[in-house]
PAMAR-636815 format. One line per 5 residues: their letters; for each residue x, y, z of N, C-alpha, C. Coordinates in nm, 2 decimals. Example, Ala and Ser with C-alpha at 12.3 -4.5 7.8 and 13.67 -1.06 7.14 Angstrom:
AS) 1.32 -0.57 0.78 1.23 -0.45 0.78 1.32 -0.33 0.78; 1.28 -0.22 0.71 1.37 -0.11 0.71 1.29 0.00 0.79
END
This chain:
MAGEF) 10.04 8.01 10.11 10.16 8.07 10.09 10.20 8.14 10.23; 10.32 8.10 10.26 10.35 8.16 10.41 10.38 8.31 10.42; 10.35 8.38 10.52 10.38 8.51 10.52 10.54 8.53 10.56; 10.55 8.67 10.55 10.71 8.72 10.59 10.72 8.78 10.71; 10.84 8.72 10.77 10.84 8.76 10.92 10.90 8.89 10.89
GYVYI) 10.84 8.98 11.01 10.92 9.11 11.06 10.83 9.16 11.14; 10.83 9.31 11.16 10.78 9.38 11.27 10.66 9.47 11.21; 10.57 9.50 11.31 10.49 9.60 11.29 10.53 9.71 11.40; 10.50 9.82 11.36 10.55 9.93 11.46 10.46 10.05 11.46; 10.46 10.13 11.55 10.40 10.24 11.56 10.49 10.36 11.60
LTNPS) 10.50 10.45 11.51 10.62 10.56 11.52 10.53 10.69 11.55; 10.60 10.79 11.64 10.55 10.94 11.64 10.66 11.01 11.59; 10.64 11.13 11.56 10.74 11.25 11.54 10.70 11.36 11.58; 10.79 11.44 11.65 10.78 11.57 11.72 10.72 11.68 11.63; 10.78 11.66 11.49 10.74 11.74 11.39 10.60 11.75 11.34
MPGLV) 10.52 11.63 11.38 10.39 11.60 11.34 10.32 11.55 11.46; 10.30 11.66 11.55 10.22 11.61 11.69 10.08 11.57 11.66; 10.04 11.48 11.72 9.90 11.41 11.72 9.88 11.32 11.61; 9.99 11.28 11.53 9.99 11.19 11.43 10.07 11.08 11.45; 10.06 10.95 11.42 10.14 10.82 11.42 10.13 10.76 11.29
KVGKT) 10.26 10.70 11.28 10.28 10.62 11.16 10.25 10.46 11.19; 10.17 10.40 11.14 10.16 10.24 11.16 10.22 10.17 11.04; 10.33 10.10 11.06 10.39 10.06 10.95 10.45 9.90 10.97; 10.52 9.83 10.87 10.58 9.72 10.89 10.72 9.74 10.83; 10.79 9.63 10.86 10.92 9.62 10.80 10.98 9.46 10.82
TTTPN) 11.05 9.42 10.74 11.13 9.30 10.73 11.27 9.32 10.80; 11.32 9.44 10.81 11.43 9.46 10.87 11.43 9.47 11.04; 11.46 9.59 11.10 11.43 9.62 11.23 11.34 9.74 11.24; 11.27 9.77 11.35 11.21 9.91 11.36 11.30 10.01 11.34; 11.41 10.01 11.42 11.53 10.09 11.42 11.58 10.13 11.27
QRMSE) 11.61 10.03 11.21 11.63 10.04 11.08 11.54 10.13 10.99; 11.42 10.08 11.02 11.31 10.16 10.93 11.29 10.30 10.98; 11.31 10.33 11.10 11.31 10.50 11.15 11.43 10.56 11.08; 11.55 10.49 11.06 11.66 10.54 11.00 11.64 10.58 10.85; 11.55 10.49 10.78 11.53 10.50 10.66 11.41 10.62 10.64
LHSTG) 11.34 10.63 10.72 11.22 10.72 10.71 11.27 10.86 10.75; 11.40 10.88 10.83 11.44 11.00 10.86 11.53 11.07 10.74; 11.58 10.98 10.66 11.63 11.01 10.55 11.53 11.06 10.43; 11.41 11.07 10.45 11.33 11.14 10.33 11.29 11.26 10.37; 11.36 11.34 10.45 11.34 11.48 10.48 11.25 11.52 10.56
VPTPF) 11.22 11.41 10.66 11.14 11.46 10.77 11.24 11.53 10.89; 11.20 11.67 10.91 11.32 11.75 11.01 11.35 11.68 11.12; 11.27 11.61 11.17 11.30 11.54 11.33 11.30 11.38 11.32; 11.39 11.33 11.39 11.36 11.17 11.38 11.24 11.12 11.43; 11.20 11.02 11.36 11.08 10.95 11.43 11.12 10.86 11.56
ELEFS) 11.02 10.84 11.65 11.05 10.78 11.78 10.97 10.67 11.76; 11.00 10.55 11.83 10.94 10.43 11.83 10.87 10.38 11.95; 10.72 10.41 11.94 10.64 10.38 12.05 10.59 10.23 12.09; 10.58 10.16 11.98 10.56 10.01 12.00 10.63 9.95 11.86; 10.64 9.83 11.90 10.67 9.73 11.80 10.65 9.58 11.84
ISVND) 10.63 9.49 11.75 10.62 9.37 11.79 10.65 9.28 11.65; 10.72 9.16 11.69 10.76 9.06 11.57 10.63 8.99 11.53; 10.62 8.95 11.40 10.53 8.87 11.35 10.55 8.79 11.25; 10.49 8.70 11.23 10.51 8.59 11.14 10.47 8.62 10.99; 10.36 8.72 10.97 10.33 8.78 10.85 10.31 8.92 10.87
CHKAE) 10.43 9.00 10.85 10.41 9.15 10.86 10.31 9.22 10.77; 10.30 9.15 10.65 10.19 9.22 10.57 10.07 9.22 10.60; 10.02 9.11 10.65 9.90 9.09 10.72 9.87 9.16 10.83; 9.96 9.17 10.94 9.97 9.23 11.05 9.95 9.36 11.04; 10.02 9.44 10.95 10.01 9.58 10.92 9.86 9.62 10.87
RSAQM) 9.81 9.55 10.77 9.70 9.56 10.74 9.57 9.54 10.83; 9.60 9.45 10.92 9.51 9.43 11.06 9.51 9.55 11.14; 9.64 9.60 11.17 9.66 9.73 11.24 9.62 9.87 11.18; 9.61 9.89 11.06 9.57 9.99 11.00 9.41 10.00 11.00; 9.35 9.89 10.96 9.23 9.87 11.00 9.16 9.91 11.11
IQLRA) 9.22 9.85 11.23 9.19 9.90 11.35 9.21 10.05 11.41; 9.30 10.10 11.32 9.35 10.26 11.35 9.21 10.31 11.27; 9.18 10.28 11.17 9.08 10.35 11.07 8.94 10.35 11.15; 8.92 10.21 11.20 8.79 10.22 11.27 8.80 10.32 11.40; 8.90 10.33 11.47 8.92 10.43 11.58 8.90 10.57 11.53
VAAEL) 8.97 10.61 11.43 8.95 10.76 11.37 8.80 10.76 11.32; 8.73 10.67 11.26 8.60 10.67 11.21 8.51 10.70 11.34; 8.54 10.61 11.48 8.44 10.63 11.58 8.47 10.75 11.66; 8.59 10.80 11.63 8.62 10.95 11.70 8.53 11.07 11.60; 8.54 11.05 11.50 8.45 11.14 11.39 8.33 11.12 11.42
LRLDR) 8.29 11.00 11.46 8.13 11.00 11.47 8.09 11.07 11.62; 8.19 11.03 11.70 8.16 11.10 11.83 8.15 11.24 11.82; 8.27 11.32 11.77 8.26 11.46 11.72 8.15 11.49 11.67; 8.11 11.43 11.57 7.98 11.49 11.49 7.86 11.47 11.58; 7.84 11.40 11.66 7.72 11.39 11.75 7.74 11.51 11.85
RLLVA) 7.85 11.54 11.91 7.88 11.66 11.99 7.84 11.78 11.93; 7.89 11.77 11.80 7.83 11.90 11.72 7.68 11.92 11.72; 7.63 11.82 11.69 7.49 11.82 11.67 7.41 11.86 11.79; 7.47 11.82 11.91 7.40 11.84 12.05 7.45 11.98 12.07; 7.56 12.04 12.03 7.58 12.17 12.07 7.53 12.28 11.99
G) 7.48 12.21 11.85 7.43 12.32 11.77 7.30 12.34 11.79
END
């Protein structure tokens, strides 16, 4: 089964400092940002990165796995610092 063409994007929002949203859309990143702003978020999202892909569902899962690994690695580094400091 062929994938669905779309975009994978990374968004930030000034109302949520330090957080990023990794997502996918089959429209455009700008259209998706407009949809997300209508969900009650106080400030609009800002597009940090986007890329067109042949299978946006698979690409989003891969991007989120990379993000989870990075978060886990940072937590492990933080934990080691606490152990050394403690």
